[in-house]
C-alpha positions in Angstrom: 36.8 -45.6 -25.7 38.0 -44.1 -22.5 36.1 -44.3 -19.3 35.8 -42.0 -16.3 38.9 -41.2 -14.3 39.1 -42.9 -10.9 41.2 -40.0 -9.4 39.6 -38.6 -6.2 39.9 -34.8 -5.4 43.4 -34.1 -3.9 42.1 -31.5 -1.5 38.2 -31.4 -1.3 36.9 -28.3 0.4 35.0 -28.7 3.5 31.4 -29.5 2.6 30.0 -31.8 5.3 27.0 -33.8 4.3 24.3 -32.3 6.4 21.1 -34.3 5.9 19.2 -32.2 8.3 19.8 -28.9 6.4 18.1 -28.6 2.9 20.5 -28.4 0.1 19.5 -26.7 -3.3 20.9 -29.6 -5.4 18.9 -32.2 -3.5 15.8 -29.9 -3.6 16.3 -29.5 -7.3 16.6 -33.3 -7.6 13.1 -33.4 -5.9 11.5 -31.1 -8.3 12.8 -33.2 -11.1 11.1 -36.3 -9.5 14.3 -37.8 -8.3 14.9 -39.8 -5.1 18.4 -38.6 -4.1 17.2 -36.3 -1.4 16.5 -36.3 2.4 13.4 -35.5 4.4 14.6 -32.0 5.1 15.2 -31.4 1.4 11.7 -32.7 0.6 10.0 -30.6 3.3 11.8 -27.5 2.1 11.0 -28.2 -1.4 7.3 -28.8 -0.7 7.2 -25.4 1.1 8.8 -23.7 -2.0 6.2 -25.6 -4.2 3.3 -24.5 -2.0 4.5 -20.9 -2.5 5.2 -21.3 -6.2 3.9 -24.5 -7.8 5.7 -23.6 -11.0 9.1 -24.5 -9.5 8.6 -28.2 -10.8 7.9 -27.1 -14.3 10.6 -24.5 -14.3 13.2 -27.1 -13.2 12.2 -29.3 -16.1 12.3 -26.4 -18.7 15.8 -25.6 -17.4 16.8 -29.3 -18.0 15.5 -29.0 -21.5 17.4 -25.7 -22.1 20.7 -27.2 -20.9 20.3 -30.3 -23.1 19.5 -28.2 -26.3 22.3 -25.8 -25.5 25.0 -28.5 -24.9 23.9 -30.2 -28.1 24.2 -27.0 -30.1 27.7 -26.1 -29.0 28.8 -29.7 -29.4 27.5 -29.6 -33.0 29.7 -26.5 -33.5 32.8 -28.7 -32.7 33.1 -28.1 -28.9 34.4 -31.2 -27.3 35.3 -29.9 -23.8 32.9 -29.0 -21.0 33.4 -27.6 -17.6 29.9 -27.9 -15.9 29.9 -26.1 -12.4 27.0 -26.6 -10.1 25.9 -29.7 -12.0 23.6 -31.0 -9.3 22.5 -34.5 -8.8 22.8 -36.5 -12.0 19.6 -37.4 -13.9 18.6 -38.3 -17.3 20.2 -36.2 -20.1 23.3 -35.0 -18.4 25.9 -32.8 -20.1 28.3 -35.7 -20.9 25.5 -37.9 -22.3 24.3 -35.1 -24.6 27.8 -34.0 -25.7 28.9 -37.6 -26.3 25.9 -38.4 -28.5 27.3 -35.8 -30.8 31.0 -36.6 -30.2 31.9 -39.8 -28.3 35.2 -38.4 -27.4 33.9 -35.3 -25.7 35.4 -34.5 -22.4 33.4 -33.3 -19.4 34.4 -32.2 -15.8 31.6 -31.8 -13.4 32.0 -29.6 -10.3 29.7 -29.4 -7.2 30.2 -28.7 -3.6 27.7 -31.3 -2.3 29.3 -34.6 -1.4 26.1 -36.5 -2.3 26.3 -35.0 -5.8 29.8 -36.3 -6.3 29.0 -39.8 -5.0 26.0 -40.2 -7.4 28.1 -38.6 -10.3 30.9 -41.0 -9.9 28.4 -44.1 -9.6 26.5 -42.9 -12.8 29.6 -42.4 -14.9 31.7 -45.5 -13.8 30.8 -47.6 -16.8 32.6 -48.2 -20.0 31.9 -46.3 -23.2 31.2 -42.9 -21.8 34.1 -40.9 -23.0 36.5 -39.0 -20.6 34.5 -37.6 -17.7 35.7 -36.6 -14.2 34.0 -35.0 -11.1 35.5 -32.5 -8.7 34.2 -31.4 -5.3 34.8 -27.6 -5.2 32.8 -24.4 -4.8 31.8 -21.9 -7.5 33.0 -19.2 -5.3 36.5 -20.4 -5.7 37.0 -20.2 -9.5 40.9 -20.0 -9.1 40.7 -23.3 -7.2 38.6 -24.9 -9.9 40.8 -23.9 -12.7 43.8 -25.1 -10.9 42.5 -28.4 -9.9 44.2 -31.5 -11.1 41.1 -33.1 -12.7 40.3 -30.0 -14.7 44.0 -29.4 -15.8 44.3 -33.1 -16.8 41.2 -33.4 -18.7 40.6 -30.0 -20.2 43.1 -28.2 -22.6 42.5 -24.6 -22.1 44.5 -23.7 -25.2 41.4 -25.0 -27.1 37.7 -23.9 -26.8 35.7 -25.1 -23.8 32.1 -24.8 -23.0 31.5 -23.3 -19.5 28.2 -24.5 -18.1 26.6 -22.6 -15.4 23.0 -23.9 -15.3 20.8 -22.7 -12.5 23.7 -22.1 -10.1 24.4 -18.4 -10.0 21.1 -17.5 -8.4 22.6 -19.1 -5.2 25.5 -16.6 -5.4 24.7 -13.3 -3.6 26.1 -10.0 -4.6 28.6 -9.9 -1.8 30.2 -13.0 -3.3 30.6 -11.1 -6.6 28.9 -13.5 -9.0 29.9 -11.3 -12.1 33.6 -11.4 -11.0 33.4 -15.1 -10.8 32.2 -15.6 -14.3 34.7 -13.1 -15.6 37.5 -15.0 -13.9 36.3 -18.3 -15.4 35.9 -16.9 -18.9 39.3 -15.3 -18.8 40.9 -18.7 -18.6 39.1 -20.0 -21.7 40.5 -19.8 -25.3 38.7 -17.7 -28.0 35.9 -19.8 -29.5 34.7 -21.0 -26.2 31.0 -20.8 -25.0 29.2 -19.8 -22.0 26.0 -21.7 -21.4 24.0 -20.0 -18.5 20.7 -20.2 -16.9 19.5 -18.2 -13.9 16.3 -17.9 -11.9 14.3 -14.7 -11.8 11.5 -13.1 -9.8 10.4 -10.9 -12.7 7.1 -12.7 -13.1 6.5 -13.6 -9.4 4.5 -11.3 -7.1 6.5 -9.9 -4.2 4.6 -11.9 -1.6 5.3 -15.3 -3.3 9.0 -14.1 -4.0 9.5 -13.5 -0.2 8.0 -16.9 0.8 10.2 -18.6 -1.6 13.4 -16.8 -0.7 12.5 -17.5 3.0 12.7 -21.2 2.4 16.1 -21.0 0.8 17.4 -18.8 3.7 17.1 -22.0 5.8 19.0 -24.0 3.2 22.8 -24.1 2.6 22.6 -21.3 0.0 20.2 -18.3 -0.4 18.1 -17.7 -3.5 18.7 -14.5 -5.4 16.4 -14.0 -8.4 17.9 -11.4 -10.9 16.2 -9.4 -13.6 16.6 -10.1 -17.4 19.0 -7.3 -17.6 21.0 -8.4 -14.6 21.2 -12.0 -16.2 22.3 -10.5 -19.6 25.2 -8.7 -17.9 26.8 -12.1 -17.3 27.4 -12.2 -21.0 29.0 -8.9 -21.4 32.0 -8.9 -23.8 30.7 -12.1 -25.4 28.9 -12.7 -28.7 25.4 -13.8 -27.9 23.6 -16.5 -30.0 20.1 -15.8 -31.1 17.6 -15.4 -29.6 19.8 -13.9 -26.8 18.6 -14.1 -23.1 15.1 -15.4 -23.0 13.1 -17.6 -20.7 14.5 -21.1 -21.0 11.6 -22.7 -22.9 12.0 -19.9 -25.6 15.7 -20.7 -26.2 15.7 -22.5 -29.6 12.6 -24.8 -28.7 12.4 -28.1 -30.5 8.6 -27.7 -31.0 5.9 -25.1 -30.2 6.4 -23.6 -26.8 3.7 -24.2 -24.3 1.4 -21.4 -23.3 3.0 -19.2 -20.7 6.5 -20.1 -21.6 7.4 -16.3 -21.8 6.8 -16.0 -18.1 8.7 -19.1 -16.8 10.9 -18.0 -13.9 14.2 -18.9 -15.4 16.3 -17.1 -18.0 18.9 -18.7 -20.2 21.4 -17.8 -23.0 24.3 -19.0 -24.9 27.2 -16.8 -26.0 30.5 -17.2 -27.7 33.9 -15.8 -26.7 35.5 -14.0 -29.6 
């Protein structure tokens, strides 16, 4: 069985490691109980949690959604995954779930934080993990991602690919054209491909709390833009949505009885197929 490619990015974008500036990926790691974060990340995350204590449970609910969605599309025969904005690796990553279904599944992870790439390479360096690679790049440069050597070498765009955008698009403000980014990425994928997407929302958060939370992220390396259910649904325009459509993440094909309040978790998710 193949192991991770040892190739390094040919031209990594400028993304200096700034431990003094909170980074959303490292804050998310803190919400999940990880230790791959700096004091600035922990302080910012605690401020966000003081404004909205549900951030931690939302992050965990999103993780569960990602795992269920990846498992589902892998069971439909998808054996290629492009996971952008992957965040710091933790238990139940995309490649682990996909390769439980198909040990030969191929995964490319993309993130713009150097610490994410360092941990991803260390985690996936062992034998018996199929073909997996990591790329340092920014979601706001979809053409660069699609043209990257790691992506072109590992993924065959003449066959279906699952595009994973989990909890990342809410860091892309309108001026960076998030819908255009998704359309450009999807345009490169063959019919039969899937989009797995989750996105934060302020639909269930009072305005005062929303403003406090967004204020925390304003001081981080990326702002936080909560979008409505309808705005999130628009990312799936032109695709064939899988039931139950765009719902809060605990309600997307739960494996058991959803917990009370699941319909008000501040993260929407959905999966759709490209016809």
